[in-house]
N, C-alpha and C positions, 0 to 999 in steps of 0.2 A: 504494500500500500504506500502510495506516495505521500510523504509528510511535508516536504518542501519542494517547491517548483522554482526553477531559475529562468531568468530572462537573459540568456547568454549575450545577446546583442548589446546589452547595456553595460557589460563588464569592461572596465578600463585597466584591469590588471593590478590593482593595488594589493590584493590578497590579504586585506585586513581580516576578512572572514575566515580564511584558512588559518591564519596565525592565532586567532582568538577562539576557535571552535574547541571547547573543552572535551567533548566526546570524540574528537578527531574524526568527525563524519564528513569533512570537506577535504578535497584534494584537487590537484590540477588534473583536468580531464584529458589533455593531449589534443583537444579540438581547439581551433581558433575561430573567433568571430569575425565579422566584417572589418573590425578595426585592426585585425592581426594579433589580437590578444589571446593567449591561452586561457580558456575558460575554466570554471570550477565545476567539479562533479560532486554530487551529494550521495553518500552511502546511506540509503534510506533505512537500513538495518541498524546503523549506529546512531542515527539522528534521534534526539529526544525532544525535538520541537521547543528548545529553550528560547529561541528567538535572537540569540547572540549574533548570528550572521545577518539577520534583518537589521538589527540595531547598529552594527558596525559598518554596514555597506553604505557608502555615500551616494551610490547610483541606483538604489532600489532594485537590485538584481533579484532578491529573494522574495518569495511569497510563501508564508506559512499557511498550510492548509488545515 
């Protein structure tokens, strides 16, 4: 079940979300968006929906479901 959805096209590559994710549910995906930025992948199994990624992201990449 999807807990967090990402809008990869908004990511600018600051990776504050990855650095601050306590359950380590975020990692680099290996995919690039239209800006040439490597986007973030969410491990839905590890995600606890704490909202830290949402709070840290200056570009509103994340949607908590």
